[in-house]
Every structure is written in structure tokens, then in C-alpha cells.
PAMINU-166577 format. One record per residue (C-alpha): residue in one letter; x, y, z. Coordinates in pm, whole numbers, plus 50000, padded with zeros to 5 digits. Example, Ala and Ser with C-alpha at 12.3 -4.5 7.8 and 13.67 -1.06 7.14 Angstrom:
A512304955050780 S513674989450714 
//
This chain:
X214771773985715 X213711793685999 X216021816786209 X216241847886390 X219121870886480 X219941898586713 X223071912586595 X223551896086265 X225591864386295 X222731839986267 X221581857485951 X224951855385809 X224921817585877 X221361814585735 X222571831085416 X225531805685366 X223261776685428 X220791790785178 X223731796084929 X224891760584999 X221611743284959 X219431748384649 X215811755184662 X215351762185028 X213051789785167 X214641810185438 X212551831685670 X212801848086005 X210721830786247 X208181859686281 X207481856985904 X206421820385893 X202761813685836 X202971776185767 X205271745885757 X202921721085610 X204621720685272 X208111710485410 X209631675685522 X212691693085695 X212581723585924 X215941739185984 X215911761086287 X218771785086378 X219121808486694 X221551824886890 X221551817187264 X220691846987493 X220491843187857 X220341803787831 X217461804987600 X216781809187212 X215551842687109 X211791848487187 X210751846286832 X212261811386786 X210391799587095 X207291816586977 X207751797986636 X208101763886802 X205251769287032 X203001780986729 X204011750586513 X204431725786812 X201961698586673 X203281702186308 X206851699986412 X206111662986569 X205551654486211 X208641669386056 X212431662386035 X214351689886228 X217781701786198 X219011728586452 X221901750086480 X222941775186775 X225181804986738 X227431813987019 X230971824787074 X231741796787327 X231691766287087 X233511745387341 X231651736687641 X232911747287973 X232031748688346 X231461783288498 X230441784788871 X229341749788886 X227131752588579 X227711739988217 X227901768587971 X228561770987586 X228881742587334 X226391714487371 X224671731987653 X223421758187417 X222231730787184 X220341714887466 X218601747187551 X217011747287205 X216211712387216 X214301714787530 X211541731987334 X211561706187048 X210311670987002 X213761654587047 X212961624386850 X212401645286538 X215851661986559 X217931645486287 X221091670386294 X222351695786523 X225381719886517 X227071745386726 X228351774386500 X230401805286618 X229321841286584 X230581876786620 X230741892986954 X230861931686899 X230671950087233 X230511982087030 X226911974986913 X225311958687211 X221921970987322 X221631984987661 X220311952587821 X223301932387669 X225661959587776 X224511952688145 X224691916288102 X228411918188009 X229061942888291 X227491919788538 X229341890588403 X232601907188446 X231611917188811 X230661880688885 X234311870588776 X235781895988990 X236671922288708 X234971956088729 X234341972188426 X231812000488330 X229452002188026 X231642030187874 X234602005887872 X232881980487634 X233882002787338 X237541994287409 X236811956687424 X237931937587091 X235361922286840 X235561885686874 X234771868186535 X234041832486548 X232091827886222 X233631797986047 X232341790685679 X234161758385671 X232291745485980 X229101758185829 X229851740685505 X230291708385691 X226861712985838 X225501719285502 X227071685385352 X225251666885637 X221991685385580 X222271673485200 X222381638885313 X219101640585490 
//
């Protein structure tokens, strides 16, 4: 399994999958040197700014030809599991999966899932703090970066949902 994480949610899910599946190797995308010995590649990424993490995109580009010969399972981690429309644009849910799928050979994807993560405004880096402030501004609510520490932590990690994904992985 290949994954990367920014604030830790995808790493928690990768660990759950590793515990639920025996004999799988789990690596961050930047650590993978070869995928030749594997028939199934599991790729997990959070969605940031309508794209996978840069390291996931770089992994996909690096192994583009080899991935055409593999079965691929994917999962995205986000807090908006259900798809919605925002300002005339689809966001969340399946839209986040489609973002990752755009970079992969679609015909090789055998399983896909959307899994919830944790949104903790208290640990966001400067860039993500700015993103949140801008988002609130767009929807007509003015907040300052300093206000982020008062926002609640949203935890949508769901081990049961992850276990259902693991069960489907075992069938592949």
C-alpha cells in the first residue's frame, strides 16, 4: 500500500488497513522504489485543493507504465464524505475520488472508497489556515486566522467503514 498524509488521518487509515490485511507492505509514496513484485497497488491520499498530495501524484507519474499492468485500489480521505454542490461545483464524496482517478489508468481500478478524516484547525499550517479563512470569506462569514483555534475538531474517522473496505480488498 502506498499513501501519504499531511496531518495524520490517512496514516491512521493505512495502519488500520495494514492491521486488517496480512502480509501487505505499507510505504509512504516517496519511499517506494519499485512496484514490480506486487499484483495489487492500494493508493491512499487526502484531497487538498482539488488534487491528491503532491507525493501521490509524483508516485503515479513515476510508475505510470507499471500501474497499467497492476490492479489498483484507491481511497481518498476527506471530511465531506457525501457529495454536495458548492457555488455550482461538485465537491466532496465521489468528486474527491474522481480527482485521484484522473491521474490513474481507470480501467485498472478495481476498488475505490471515500473515508473520513480528522479536521483539526488548531494544527493547520499557514497555507491551510489561509485556505480556511478564504473559504469562510467566500461563504460570507468573516473570520481571522486567530479564530481558528476556537473552531471544533471534526473527527470523521470511521473504523467500521474502513473494515468494509478491507473486506472488499480481501476479495480481490
